[in-house]
C-alpha positions in Angstrom: -12.4 -5.3 -23.3 -10.6 -5.5 -26.4 -12.2 -7.6 -29.2 -8.8 -7.9 -31.0 -6.9 -10.3 -29.2 -7.0 -13.8 -29.5 -5.8 -15.3 -26.4 -9.0 -16.4 -24.7 -9.0 -20.0 -23.7 -10.6 -22.3 -21.1 -9.0 -21.7 -17.7 -9.9 -25.8 -17.3 -9.2 -27.1 -13.6 -7.4 -24.1 -11.9 -9.0 -21.8 -9.3 -11.0 -18.9 -10.5 -11.9 -15.6 -9.6 -15.2 -16.3 -9.2 -14.4 -18.5 -6.6 -12.4 -16.2 -4.7 -15.1 -13.9 -4.9 -17.4 -16.2 -3.3 -15.3 -17.3 -0.5 -14.5 -13.8 0.7 -18.3 -12.1 0.0 -5.9 -5.3 -5.1 22.5 5.2 -13.5 22.0 7.4 -11.3 19.4 6.7 -8.7 19.7 4.5 -6.1 16.2 3.6 -4.9 17.2 0.8 -2.9 14.7 -1.3 -1.2 14.1 -1.4 2.5 11.6 -2.7 4.8 9.9 -0.7 7.3 7.7 -2.6 10.3 8.0 -6.0 8.8 10.9 -7.2 7.2 11.0 -9.8 4.0 12.2 -13.0 5.0 15.9 -13.4 3.3 16.1 -15.7 0.4 17.6 -19.3 1.2 19.5 -21.5 -0.9 19.9 -21.3 -4.5 16.7 -20.7 -6.8 15.1 -24.1 -8.3 12.8 -24.6 -10.9 9.2 -25.8 -10.5 5.7 -25.3 -9.3 2.8 -22.9 -10.0 2.6 -19.5 -8.8 -0.8 -18.1 -8.0 -1.4 -14.4 -7.6 -4.4 -12.7 -6.7 -4.0 -8.5 -7.6 -6.2 -6.1 -6.3 -5.9 -4.7 -10.0 -7.6 -5.6 -13.5 -10.3 -4.1 -15.6 -12.5 -6.1 -17.8 -11.1 -3.0 -20.7 -7.3 -4.2 -20.1 -5.8 -5.2 -23.7 -2.4 -6.4 -24.6 -1.6 -3.1 -26.2 1.4 -1.5 -24.5 0.0 1.9 -25.1 -2.8 1.4 -22.7 -1.4 -0.3 -19.7 -2.7 1.6 -16.6 -3.0 -0.7 -13.6 -1.1 -2.9 -11.4 -2.3 -6.2 -13.5 -0.8 -4.6 -16.4 2.3 -3.6 -15.1 2.9 -7.0 -14.1 2.1 -8.7 -16.8 4.4 -7.2 -19.5 7.6 -8.0 -16.9 6.5 -11.5 -17.1 5.8 -11.7 -21.0 7.8 -9.2 -22.8 11.6 -8.3 -23.1 12.8 -4.8 -22.0 16.0 -3.6 -22.9 17.1 -2.2 -19.7 15.7 -3.4 -16.2 15.6 -1.6 -12.5 17.8 -3.8 -10.1 16.7 -4.6 -7.0 19.1 -2.0 -5.5 17.8 0.6 -7.9 20.6 0.4 -10.4 20.1 -0.2 -13.9 20.8 -3.5 -15.7 21.3 -4.7 -19.3 18.8 -6.6 -20.5 17.8 -7.2 -24.4 20.4 -4.1 -24.7 23.7 -5.7 -23.8 25.2 -2.5 -23.6 25.3 1.3 -24.1 27.2 4.5 -24.5 26.4 8.3 -24.7 28.1 11.4 -26.6 29.7 13.7 -24.1 26.4 16.1 -24.3 24.3 12.7 -23.9 22.3 13.6 -26.9 23.3 10.5 -28.9 23.1 7.4 -27.4 24.1 3.8 -28.9 22.2 0.7 -27.6 24.2 -2.6 -28.5 21.5 -5.1 -28.9 21.5 -8.9 -27.4 22.2 -11.6 -29.9 20.6 -15.0 -29.7 17.3 -13.8 -28.2 14.0 -15.4 -29.8 10.4 -14.7 -28.9 7.9 -17.1 -28.2 6.7 -18.0 -31.6 10.4 -18.8 -32.3 11.2 -15.4 -34.2 14.4 -14.2 -34.0 14.8 -10.7 -32.2 15.8 -8.1 -34.8 16.6 -4.4 -34.7 13.3 -3.4 -36.5 11.7 -5.1 -33.5 13.4 -2.6 -31.2 13.0 0.7 -33.5 9.4 -0.2 -34.4 8.7 -1.0 -30.5 10.1 2.4 -29.5 8.3 4.2 -32.3 5.0 2.9 -31.3 4.9 5.5 -28.5 6.1 8.5 -30.8 4.9 10.7 -33.3 2.1 13.0 -33.8 -0.6 9.9 -34.3 0.9 8.1 -31.2 -2.4 7.8 -28.4 0.3 6.0 -26.0 0.6 6.9 -22.3 4.0 6.9 -22.9 4.6 9.3 -25.5 5.7 12.0 -23.2 9.1 9.9 -21.9 10.1 9.3 -25.4 9.3 12.7 -26.8 12.6 13.8 -26.8 13.7 11.4 -29.4 14.2 12.9 -32.7 15.5 10.3 -34.6 15.9 6.7 -34.5 18.7 4.7 -36.6 20.5 1.5 -37.1 24.2 0.7 -37.3 26.1 -2.4 -38.0 23.8 -5.2 -37.5 23.5 -4.9 -34.0 23.0 -1.2 -32.7 20.3 1.2 -32.2 21.1 4.8 -32.2 18.7 7.3 -30.6 19.4 10.9 -31.4 17.8 13.3 -28.8 16.5 17.0 -29.1 18.7 17.6 -25.8 20.8 15.6 -23.9 19.5 13.4 -21.1 21.5 12.3 -18.5 19.1 9.1 -17.5 17.9 8.5 -20.9 18.5 4.4 -20.4 15.9 4.5 -17.7 12.9 5.3 -20.0 13.4 1.8 -21.4 12.7 0.6 -17.7 9.1 1.6 -18.1 6.6 -1.5 -18.3 5.2 0.3 -21.7 8.3 0.2 -23.3 8.2 -4.0 -24.1 9.7 -4.6 -27.2 7.1 -6.5 -29.3 7.6 -8.2 -32.8 7.7 -5.9 -35.6 4.5 -6.1 -37.9 6.8 -5.7 -40.9 5.1 -2.3 -41.8 6.4 -0.1 -39.1 4.0 -1.1 -36.4 4.0 -4.0 -34.1 2.4 -7.1 -33.4 0.8 -6.7 -29.9 -2.4 -8.5 -30.2 -0.7 -12.0 -30.4 0.8 -11.9 -27.2 4.2 -12.7 -28.4 6.8 -11.8 -26.0 10.6 -12.5 -25.6 10.6 -12.4 -21.8 10.9 -15.3 -19.3 7.2 -16.4 -19.4 4.8 -17.2 -22.5 1.5 -16.0 -22.5 -1.5 -19.0 -22.7 -4.7 -17.2 -21.9 -5.7 -13.7 -21.4 -9.3 -12.9 -20.0 -9.5 -9.1 -19.1 -10.4 -8.7 -15.5 -10.1 -12.0 -14.6 -7.1 -13.9 -15.3 -3.6 -14.2 -17.1 -2.0 -17.6 -17.4 1.3 -18.1 -18.4 4.2 -21.0 -18.7 7.7 -20.7 -18.5 9.5 -20.1 -21.9 12.1 -22.8 -22.0 14.3 -21.1 -24.7 14.5 -17.5 -22.8 18.1 -16.4 -23.5 18.6 -15.7 -19.8 18.4 -19.2 -17.7 18.9 -17.3 -14.7 15.1 -16.1 -14.0 11.9 -17.3 -14.8 11.8 -20.3 -11.8 8.2 -21.2 -12.0 6.9 -23.6 -14.2 3.8 -21.5 -15.0 1.6 -18.3 -13.4 -1.6 -18.0 -12.7 -2.4 -14.0 -11.7 -5.9 -13.3 -11.1 -7.8 -9.9 -10.9 -9.6 -10.2 -7.5 -10.3 -6.4 -6.7 -12.4 -7.3 -3.6 -10.1 -7.1 -0.6 -11.9 -9.7 1.5 -11.8 -12.0 -1.3 -7.9 -11.7 -1.9 -7.0 -12.1 1.6 -9.4 -15.2 2.1 -7.8 -16.9 -1.1 -4.2 -16.4 0.9 -5.3 -17.6 4.2 -6.9 -20.6 2.8 -4.1 -21.5 0.4 -5.8 -21.0 -3.1 -3.1 -18.3 -3.8 0.4 -17.6 -2.7 0.7 -13.9 -2.9 -1.8 -10.8 -2.6 -1.1 -6.9 -2.7 -2.8 -4.6 -1.7 -3.2 -5.5 1.9 -6.1 -4.3 4.4 -3.4 -2.3 6.7 -6.1 -2.4 9.3 -5.7 -6.0 9.8 -2.2 -6.6 8.5 -0.8 -7.3 12.0 -3.5 -10.2 12.3 -2.9 -11.0 8.8 0.8 -11.7 9.7 0.3 -13.9 12.7 -1.4 -16.5 10.7 0.4 -19.6 10.0 2.4 -19.7 7.1 1.7 -16.1 6.0 4.6 -13.7 5.4 3.9 -9.8 5.1 6.1 -7.6 3.3 6.1 -3.6 3.9 8.9 -2.2 1.3 9.2 1.7 1.3 9.5 3.5 -1.9 8.5 5.7 -4.0 4.5 4.6 -4.2 2.1 7.6 -3.3 -1.4 7.8 -2.2 -3.2 11.4 -3.9 -6.3 13.1 -4.6 -5.9 14.8 -8.1 -7.8 18.4 -8.8 -8.2 19.3 -12.2 -6.6 22.5 -12.6 -8.4 23.3 -16.1 -11.8 23.1 -14.1 -13.3 25.4 -11.6 -12.9 26.0 -8.6 -9.8 23.9 -9.0 -8.2 26.4 -11.4 -7.6 29.1 -8.8 -4.4 28.1 -7.1 -5.7 30.1 -4.0 -8.4 26.9 -3.8 -5.6 24.3 -4.4 -3.6 25.9 -1.2 -6.9 25.7 0.7 -7.4 22.2 0.0 -3.7 21.2 0.9 -4.0 23.3 4.3 -7.3 21.2 4.7 -6.3 18.0 5.2 -4.5 16.3 7.8 -1.9 14.4 6.5 -0.5 12.6 9.8 -3.9 11.4 10.6 -4.0 9.6 7.2 -0.8 7.9 7.5 -1.7 6.7 11.3 -5.3 5.9 10.0 -5.1 4.8 6.4 -1.3 3.3 6.7 -0.8 2.2 9.9 2.4 3.5 10.0 3.3 1.9 6.6 4.4 4.8 5.0 5.3 8.8 5.5 3.6 12.1 5.3 4.0 13.8 1.8 4.0 17.3 0.9 1.8 17.8 -2.3 5.0 16.6 -4.5 6.1 13.0 -5.9 9.8 13.1 -5.1 10.2 11.5 -1.7 13.3 10.3 0.4 13.8 7.4 -2.1 15.1 9.8 -5.1 18.8 11.2 -5.5 17.2 14.6 -5.8 15.0 14.7 -3.1 14.9 17.9 -1.2 14.2 17.6 2.2 14.1 21.2 3.2 11.2 22.4 1.2 8.7 23.8 4.1 6.2 21.3 4.8 2.3 22.0 4.1 0.5 21.4 7.5 -2.9 20.7 8.5 -4.3 24.6 9.4 -7.9 25.6 9.0 -7.2 28.9 9.6 -4.7 29.1 6.5 -7.2 27.2 4.6 -9.9 29.8 5.4 -7.1 32.6 4.6 -6.7 31.0 1.0 -10.3 30.9 0.7 -10.6 34.7 1.1 -7.7 35.2 -1.5 -9.9 33.2 -3.7 -13.0 35.7 -3.4 -14.8 32.6 -1.1 -16.4 32.7 1.9 -17.1 28.9 1.7 -16.4 26.1 -0.8 -17.8 23.0 -1.8 -16.4 20.1 -4.1 -17.2 16.5 -4.9 -14.4 13.9 -4.1 -14.6 10.8 -6.4 -13.3 7.8 -4.7 -13.2 3.8 -4.7 -11.0 1.4 -3.1 -9.7 0.7 -6.8 -7.7 3.5 -6.5 -6.0 2.8 -3.3 -6.6 0.6 -0.1 -8.6 2.7 2.2 -9.3 5.5 -0.5 -12.9 5.9 0.7 -12.3 6.0 4.4 -9.3 8.7 3.1 -11.7 10.6 1.5 -14.0 10.7 4.7 -11.3 11.8 6.7 -10.5 14.5 4.4 -14.3 15.6 4.4 -14.0 15.7 8.3 -10.5 17.5 8.6 -11.9 20.4 6.0 -15.2 20.8 7.6 -13.4 22.5 10.0 -12.1 25.1 7.7 -15.7 25.9 6.5 -14.7 23.5 3.1 -17.6 20.9 2.4 -16.2 17.9 0.5 -18.8 15.4 -0.6 -17.4 11.9 -0.9 -18.5 10.5 -4.3 -18.1 6.9 -3.6 -18.0 5.1 -7.3 -17.5 1.4 -8.3 -14.2 -0.4 -8.2 -14.9 -1.8 -11.7 -13.9 0.9 -14.4 -12.6 3.4 -11.7 -9.3 3.8 -14.1 -11.2 4.0 -17.3 -14.4 5.9 -16.5 -13.2 8.1 -13.3 -9.2 8.7 -13.0 -8.9 11.5 -15.8 -12.2 12.3 -16.2 -13.7 13.4 -12.7 -12.8 17.1 -11.7 -11.9 15.5 -8.1 -10.3 11.8 -7.3 -8.6 9.8 -5.5 -5.2 8.2 -7.4 -2.4 6.0 -6.6 1.0 6.3 -8.2 3.7 3.6 -7.9 6.1 6.2 -8.6 9.2 5.6 -11.1 12.8 5.5 -11.1 13.7 8.9 -11.6 12.2 12.6 -10.9 12.8 12.9 -14.8 10.4 10.1 -15.3 7.6 10.8 -12.8 7.7 14.5 -13.5 7.3 14.0 -17.4 4.5 11.5 -16.8 2.3 12.8 -14.5 3.2 16.4 -14.1 4.3 17.9 -17.7 2.0 20.0 -19.5 -0.1 18.0 -22.2 1.0 14.5 -20.4 -1.7 11.8 -21.1 -1.3 10.8 -17.4 -1.4 14.5 -15.8 -4.2 13.6 -14.0 -4.6 17.6 -12.3 -3.9 18.8 -16.1 -1.7 21.3 -14.7 0.4 23.6 -16.8 3.1 25.6 -15.4 5.4 27.3 -17.9 8.4 27.4 -15.2 7.8 24.0 -14.4 7.7 22.7 -17.8 11.0 24.9 -18.9 12.7 23.4 -15.9 11.6 20.0 -16.8 13.7 20.0 -20.3 16.7 21.8 -19.0 17.1 19.6 -16.1 17.2 16.5 -18.4 20.2 17.8 -20.2 22.0 19.1 -17.4 24.5 16.9 -16.4 26.2 19.4 -13.6 25.2 17.5 -10.5 24.7 20.4 -8.1 22.9 22.7 -11.2 20.7 19.7 -11.8 19.8 19.3 -8.1 18.9 23.0 -7.8 16.6 22.5 -10.9 14.7 19.5 -9.3 14.7 21.2 -6.1 12.6 24.4 -7.5 10.4 21.8 -9.5 9.3 20.2 -6.3 8.5 23.6 -4.6 6.4 24.4 -7.7 4.5 21.4 -7.9 4.0 21.7 -4.0 2.8 24.9 -3.9 1.1 25.7 -7.3 0.3 22.2 -8.3 -3.2 20.5 -8.3 -2.4 17.4 -6.3 -3.1 16.9 -3.0 -0.4 14.4 -2.0 -0.8 13.5 1.7 1.1 10.2 2.0 3.7 8.2 0.8 2.6 4.3 1.1 5.1 1.3 1.6 4.5 -1.2 -0.8 2.9 -3.6 1.7 2.2 -7.3 0.2 1.8 -10.7 1.7 3.2 -14.4 0.4 3.0 -17.4 1.7 6.2 -19.2 3.5 6.7 -21.8 0.5 8.1 -18.5 -1.5 11.8 -17.5 -1.8 13.5 -14.1 -3.0 16.5 -12.5 -2.8 16.5 -8.4 -1.9 13.5 -6.6 -2.9 13.2 -4.1 -5.4 11.4 -0.9 -4.3 10.7 0.8 -7.5 6.9 -0.8 -7.8 4.8 -3.0 -5.9 5.8 -6.9 -5.1 9.8 -6.5 -6.0 9.2 -4.0 -8.6 6.5 -6.2 -10.5 9.1 -8.4 -11.2 8.2 -11.4 -8.8 7.6 -13.7 -11.9 11.2 -13.8 -13.0 13.1 -13.2 -9.6 11.2 -15.7 -7.1 11.2 -19.4 -6.7 9.5 -21.9 -4.3 11.7 -23.0 -1.5 
């Protein structure tokens, strides 16, 4: 828990996390949202203001902070989208929308981009938005001394300058066709400059639709509508209460009892029953989210590609889709680019459950048997522990002993992920191929959770980013997908729909599929009917 933030005020009168725990004893790409299984209710009527929405999220740690360089889990994805402004936004249909940047243009080689910054925007403190705020907020994630997890996605920026009092100029080391999508990443919040080249994130001052009133890490965030928001066509609620309720039963009980209006990370085993409860509606949105097991390629025995291939052939993917996702998802192929992406290659051969092939690759690694420990908690994804047990049973038929190490939910993302040699992980995906590859698979990336380093992949990643010829670019991304699938350290058995529940008081438009809960922009897009 950060000791530097100063937003710890009494909750006072509202429902608390403890109450729930006691009651229950988680311009190019078109990733259009679509429903599978259970369709979201269409919006009706015009948006209207009013009310306090309460969301119990199956995320949140006591170590969470307001520092945009550190945001990791679903709680710290939704929070900045409510309180902060961003240069660009992913629209519900997957296209790119203007926000704090009202327009942008690039040179023909896509190496220099000019973003015209919107005038008349103020922070919640009343401070006007300036070009320095934009420059310093982006620079916060750049440079040798930056420890930001977003550092890889801005690494291609060589220089940032300003022009004419309303334009920020980004000069890149190579062309980037998808560069404006970089600023939709939830880490790229525009914060007030501190006047010394840094940013003031500790105050919680933002220029989004809601102003932060209380932040108690791992417990609750409370926000109120910012009445002077530059965009009056968003932020329909009067107030927000977002609670960290990692316990699944507690979240579900809270929704059914009416203590909260929405929950995420549902128990898919019982989602059908939950949907039959009066006043409860289930949303199942297909998108880029995937559940995986990350094996560290820098650690024995996972540093041998034959061991990695053995593990990939030792998992029954369809069984996981059937028994963990209950149909709310599809089989994965050990690489993160699914059908919702523009450059998805569906012709790559599917890695199948084949104990004999797993044994073959074990012999190629010089092994007669293999023992690995797999760390899991349901904080990784709903059903992660059960998934690990199913993996254990399937792998046993290949002579691989998987020991399931069940670890606590609290602290999973700070103490287990990126540290354990083999662990369960969920990824919400990203709006472009370049972003997910750069964030999670590029050599040296802070969130490269398999610690994979493939020279050919890294070369293609840079080349594809700058390639403006669509067929050539598609071929590069196809080769990268194959490299990750066959050489990478990620066992990716399934793409999971975003499945969340609301009460029938909530209205909304078309749902985005780039993140959970309408792209985690429910705060600004939804309203009470």
